[in-house]
C-alpha positions as CSV (number, residue, x, y, z in Angstrom):
1,M,29.8,117.3,183.1
2,N,29.2,118.6,179.9
3,L,26.9,117.3,177.0
4,G,26.2,118.8,173.6
5,V,24.0,117.9,170.5
6,Q,23.8,119.5,167.4
7,V,22.1,119.0,164.1
8,G,22.8,120.3,160.8
9,R,21.4,120.1,157.2
10,S,23.4,121.3,153.9
11,E,22.3,121.6,150.3
12,Y,24.6,122.6,147.5
13,G,23.5,123.2,143.8
14,N,22.9,119.7,142.2
15,Q,24.5,117.8,145.1
16,A,22.6,115.1,147.2
17,P,21.6,117.1,150.6
18,S,23.1,115.8,153.7
19,T,22.5,115.9,157.5
20,V,25.1,115.8,160.3
21,Y,24.6,114.7,163.7
22,Y,26.7,115.7,166.3
23,A,26.7,114.6,170.2
24,S,29.4,115.3,172.9
25,A,29.7,114.4,176.7
26,A,32.7,115.0,178.7
27,L,33.4,114.1,182.5
28,Y,35.6,115.9,184.6
29,H,37.0,114.4,187.7
30,R,39.2,116.1,190.5
31,I,42.0,114.0,191.3
32,N,43.5,116.1,193.9
33,E,43.5,120.0,194.7
34,R,46.0,120.9,191.5
35,L,45.1,118.1,189.3
36,T,42.1,117.2,187.1
37,G,41.1,114.5,184.5
38,V,38.4,114.6,181.7
39,V,37.5,112.1,179.1
40,R,35.7,113.0,176.3
41,V,33.6,111.2,173.6
42,I,32.4,112.8,170.4
43,Y,29.9,111.2,167.8
44,T,29.3,112.7,164.4
45,N,26.9,110.9,161.8
46,Q,26.4,112.0,158.3
47,T,23.6,110.9,156.4
48,S,22.9,111.6,152.6
49,D,20.6,110.5,149.6
50,L,24.1,109.8,148.1
51,V,25.6,106.7,149.9
52,S,29.3,107.4,149.3
53,S,28.7,110.6,151.4
54,E,27.6,108.8,154.6
55,Y,29.9,108.4,157.4
56,A,29.9,107.8,161.1
57,Q,33.0,108.7,163.4
58,A,33.7,108.4,167.1
59,I,36.5,109.9,169.0
60,I,37.5,109.2,172.5
61,T,39.8,111.6,174.5
62,A,41.5,111.7,178.0
63,G,43.2,114.2,179.5
64,L,44.9,115.9,182.5
65,R,44.9,119.5,183.6
66,Q,47.3,120.6,186.3
67,T,47.1,124.0,188.2
68,F,49.9,125.9,189.8
């Protein structure tokens, strides 16, 4: 399992400052000796003094890796 968290803040000239929160988690499972599966979740949230600059996003991916 992998976990990650990041926080960033940006301020540009006369624009309203914004803060971005990023979190991710990945779970790996060995299916057999040659095949591994992974499920990853990524969440991003941006807050700002300017409401039109705010957003939240969640991404879920799944994949397989085969070794030869």
